[in-house]
TIBAGU-452568 format. One line per 3 residues: their letters; for each residue x, y, z of C-alpha. Coordinates in steps of 0.5 Angstrom, whole numbers, plus 2048, in hexadecimal, padded with zeros to 3 digits. Layout:
a> X:Y:Z ~ ...
***
This chain:
mar> 801:7D5:7E3 ~ 803:7CE:7E5 ~ 804:7CD:7EC
hlt> 80A:7C9:7EE ~ 809:7C2:7F2 ~ 808:7C3:7F9
fae> 80C:7BE:7FE ~ 805:7BB:800 ~ 804:7BA:7F9
ref> 80A:7B6:7F8 ~ 809:7B2:7FE ~ 802:7B0:7FB
lqr> 806:7AF:7F4 ~ 80B:7AA:7F7 ~ 805:7A6:7FA
mva> 801:7A5:7F4 ~ 808:7A3:7F0 ~ 809:79E:7F5
kqk> 801:79B:7F4 ~ 803:79B:7EC ~ 7FE:7A0:7EA
srs> 7FF:7A3:7E3 ~ 802:7AA:7E2 ~ 7FB:7AC:7DF
eia> 7F7:7A9:7E5 ~ 7FC:7AD:7EA ~ 7FB:7B4:7E6
dll> 7F3:7B3:7E7 ~ 7F4:7B2:7EE ~ 7F8:7B8:7EF
hrh> 7F4:7BC:7EA ~ 7FB:7BD:7E6 ~ 7FD:7BC:7DF
rst> 800:7B5:7DE ~ 806:7B9:7DB ~ 807:7BC:7E2
iyr> 807:7B5:7E5 ~ 80C:7B2:7DF ~ 811:7B8:7E0
elv> 811:7B8:7E8 ~ 813:7B0:7E7 ~ 818:7B1:7E2
rna> 81B:7B7:7E5 ~ 81B:7B6:7EC ~ 81C:7AF:7ED
tpf> 822:7AC:7F0 ~ 826:7A6:7EE ~ 822:7A2:7F4
gyr> 81B:7A4:7F1 ~ 817:7AA:7F3 ~ 818:7AD:7FA
pka> 813:7B3:7FC ~ 819:7B6:800 ~ 81E:7B5:7FB
aqr> 819:7B8:7F6 ~ 818:7BE:7FA ~ 81F:7BF:7FB
iad> 821:7BF:7F3 ~ 81B:7C3:7F1 ~ 81D:7C8:7F6
qrr> 824:7C8:7F4 ~ 822:7C9:7ED ~ 81E:7CF:7EE
aac> 823:7D2:7F2 ~ 828:7D1:7EC ~ 823:7D4:7E8
hrr> 822:7DA:7EC ~ 82A:7DB:7EB ~ 82A:7DA:7E4
ykl> 824:7E0:7E4 ~ 825:7E3:7DD ~ 824:7EA:7DF
knp> 82A:7EA:7E3 ~ 82E:7EA:7DC ~ 830:7F1:7DC
elg> 82F:7F2:7D5 ~ 828:7EF:7D5 ~ 826:7F3:7DB
syv> 829:7FA:7D8 ~ 825:7F8:7D2 ~ 81E:7F7:7D6
sqr> 820:7FD:7DA ~ 821:802:7D4 ~ 81A:800:7D1
lrk> 817:801:7D8 ~ 819:808:7D8 ~ 816:809:7D1
sws> 80F:807:7D4 ~ 80F:800:7D1 ~ 80B:7FB:7D4
pdq> 80E:7F4:7D6 ~ 80A:7F1:7D0 ~ 80D:7F5:7CB
iag> 814:7F4:7CE ~ 813:7ED:7CE ~ 810:7ED:7C7
rlr> 816:7F1:7C4 ~ 81B:7ED:7C7 ~ 819:7E7:7C3
rdf> 819:7EC:7BD ~ 820:7EE:7BE ~ 823:7E8:7C0
pqt> 81F:7E2:7BC ~ 825:7DE:7BD ~ 827:7DF:7C4
pqr> 821:7DC:7C8 ~ 826:7DD:7CE ~ 824:7E4:7CE
wvs> 81C:7E3:7CE ~ 818:7E5:7D4 ~ 811:7E5:7D5
ppt> 80D:7EB:7D8 ~ 80C:7E7:7DE ~ 813:7E6:7DF
iyd> 814:7EE:7DE ~ 80F:7F0:7E3 ~ 812:7EB:7E8
wie> 819:7EE:7E7 ~ 816:7F5:7E8 ~ 813:7F3:7EE
rsa> 81A:7F0:7F1 ~ 81E:7F5:7EE ~ 821:7FA:7F3
rpa> 821:800:7EE ~ 81A:804:7EE ~ 818:800:7E8
qrw> 811:800:7E9 ~ 810:807:7E8 ~ 812:806:7E0
lrr> 80C:802:7DF ~ 807:806:7DC ~ 801:804:7E1
gpr> 805:804:7E7 ~ 807:7FE:7EB ~ 804:7F7:7E9
wtw> 804:7F5:7F0 ~ 804:7FA:7F6 ~ 806:7F9:7FD
krk> 805:7F2:800 ~ 7FE:7F3:803 ~ 7FD:7F2:80B
rps> 7F7:7ED:80B ~ 7F4:7ED:812 ~ 7F7:7E7:816
eiv> 7F4:7E3:81C ~ 7ED:7E4:81A ~ 7E6:7E1:81C
sir> 7E2:7DF:816 ~ 7DB:7E2:815 ~ 7D9:7DB:816
grp> 7DA:7DB:81D ~ 7D6:7E1:81E ~ 7D1:7E0:824
rvi> 7C9:7DF:821 ~ 7C7:7E5:825 ~ 7CB:7EA:821
nar> 7C9:7E6:81A ~ 7C2:7E7:81C ~ 7C3:7EF:81E
rry> 7C0:7EE:825 ~ 7C4:7F3:828 ~ 7C7:7F9:827
gdw> 7CF:7FB:827 ~ 7D1:7F6:821 ~ 7D4:7F9:81C
egd> 7D6:7F8:814 ~ 7DC:7FC:812 ~ 7E0:7FD:80B
tvv> 7E3:802:807 ~ 7E1:807:801 ~ 7E7:808:7FD
gig> 7E9:80F:7F9 ~ 7ED:810:7F3 ~ 7F3:80C:7F2
rrn> 7F1:808:7F8 ~ 7F5:80D:7FC ~ 7F0:80F:801
glv> 7E9:80E:803 ~ 7E4:80D:808 ~ 7E3:808:80E
tlv> 7DB:807:80E ~ 7D8:803:814 ~ 7D0:801:815
erk> 7CD:7FF:81B ~ 7C9:7F8:819 ~ 7C3:7F9:81D
sgl> 7C1:801:81C ~ 7C5:802:816 ~ 7C9:808:819
ari> 7CF:80A:814 ~ 7D6:80D:817 ~ 7DA:80F:811
rkv> 7E1:812:812 ~ 7E6:815:80D ~ 7ED:811:80D
tdr> 7F3:814:809 ~ 7F6:80E:808 ~ 7F4:806:807
sss> 7F9:804:80D ~ 7F6:7FF:812 ~ 7F8:804:818
tai> 7F5:80A:815 ~ 7EE:806:814 ~ 7EE:803:81B
sai> 7EF:80A:81E ~ 7E9:80C:81A ~ 7E5:806:81C
erc> 7E7:808:823 ~ 7E5:80F:823 ~ 7DE:80D:820
lre> 7DD:808:825 ~ 7E0:80B:82C ~ 7DB:810:82D
lps> 7D5:80B:82D ~ 7D3:807:833 ~ 7D6:800:834
glr> 7D0:7FD:833 ~ 7D0:800:82C ~ 7D7:7FD:82B
rsa> 7D6:7F5:82B ~ 7D9:7F3:824 ~ 7DB:7F5:81D
tfd> 7DC:7F1:817 ~ 7E0:7F3:811 ~ 7E3:7F0:80B
ngp> 7EA:7ED:80A ~ 7ED:7F4:807 ~ 7F4:7F6:80A
efa> 7F1:7FC:80D ~ 7EE:7F7:813 ~ 7F5:7F4:814
eha> 7F6:7F7:81B ~ 7EF:7F5:81D ~ 7F1:7F2:824
rlq> 7F2:7FA:826 ~ 7EA:7FA:826 ~ 7EA:7F4:82B
rtl> 7EF:7F8:82F ~ 7EC:7FF:82F ~ 7E5:7FE:82E
gls> 7E3:7F7:830 ~ 7E0:7F5:829 ~ 7E0:7EE:827
vyf> 7E2:7EE:820 ~ 7E0:7E9:81A ~ 7E2:7E9:813
adp> 7DE:7E7:80D ~ 7E0:7E2:808 ~ 7E4:7E4:802
ysa> 7E0:7E7:7FC ~ 7D9:7E7:801 ~ 7D7:7EE:801
wqr> 7D0:7EB:802 ~ 7D2:7E9:809 ~ 7D3:7F1:80B
gsn> 7CD:7F3:807 ~ 7CB:7F9:80C ~ 7D2:7FC:80B
esl> 7D2:7FA:803 ~ 7CB:7FE:803 ~ 7CE:804:807
ngl> 7D4:804:802 ~ 7CF:805:7FC ~ 7CB:80A:7FF
irq> 7D2:80E:801 ~ 7D4:80D:7F9 ~ 7CE:812:7F8
yfp> 7D2:817:7FB ~ 7D9:815:7FA ~ 7D9:812:7F3
kgt> 7DF:80D:7F1 ~ 7E5:811:7EF ~ 7E4:816:7F5
dff> 7EA:819:7F7 ~ 7E9:819:7FF ~ 7EF:81E:800
rva> 7EA:823:7FD ~ 7E4:821:801 ~ 7E4:825:808
srd> 7E2:821:80E ~ 7DC:825:810 ~ 7D9:823:809
vqr> 7DA:81C:80B ~ 7D6:81D:812 ~ 7D1:820:80E
veq> 7D0:81A:80A ~ 7D0:816:810 ~ 7CB:81A:813
eln> 7C6:81A:80D ~ 7C6:812:80C ~ 7C5:812:814
erp> 7BF:816:813 ~ 7BC:812:80D ~ 7B6:80E:80F
rrr> 7B7:806:80D ~ 7B1:801:80C ~ 7B4:7FC:810
lny> 7B4:801:816 ~ 7AC:802:815 ~ 7AF:809:811
qtp> 7B2:80B:817 ~ 7B9:80E:817 ~ 7BF:80B:81A
lev> 7C0:810:81E ~ 7B9:810:821 ~ 7BA:808:822
lgk> 7C1:809:825 ~ 7BE:80F:829 ~ 7B9:80B:82D
rlc> 7BE:805:82E ~ 7C3:80B:831 ~ 7BD:80D:836
ri> 7BD:806:839 ~ 7C5:805:83A
***
């Protein structure tokens, strides 16, 4: 989908116009199509020439007017779309049928994205009419004020000490529930807790239960992905004294120990598992089995054996 020019791009455009650059040259510099530059200079210029502030104001006014003329605010057209949504027609089918039913009236044509957008904006429960449920769900609460994994101390990266954890979630059917999974980077010890929903408060509470019972020397840091489950990560710093880091987006390899653990857990709980039907004692049994499994990188000791020796020295 085409992006509107930003104010910074409009300022750059003015400077290039002042230097008498051609529209094609400006388009190349802005990585835009030359038609975009042409339309901008024609539609948003003032009698005194092209001015970025004035162009931004004109563009904003035009967009606001466009929303005021929003097609599906027309009661007749809105009723047409609503009736067919109730019959489980898809937005694509409705948009296509509008063109067939009103071939000479383009004002009544709307695109599938427009219908989806109308459903999202609608105060009525229109989303339930979609055959596969809402195209968009809630606004996901992303972690804020995060510290990137790139700022993580070398001692953690090198696995030189105990108490540094990696965390993630394993989701169940419909992504409604699942498991919070933690793994200690040096020993490979796993901690797993069942969660009945995927809210951040639930996930953080589960992590607190997993780690609170451990000595402070085994609660140094945690590294998570960017999922909304960890939006309230600051709680862990306040209650457990953990330093919290976040991996780069789409970089699962940066939490390789945890990704490996989740793969092992999937042997017990395949994708599509409904964790509402899984007892907490079954989850704990899996945790115990994994912690009693010998690992090559530990010289075939188990995580419990390795960490047991550490606990004896604490």
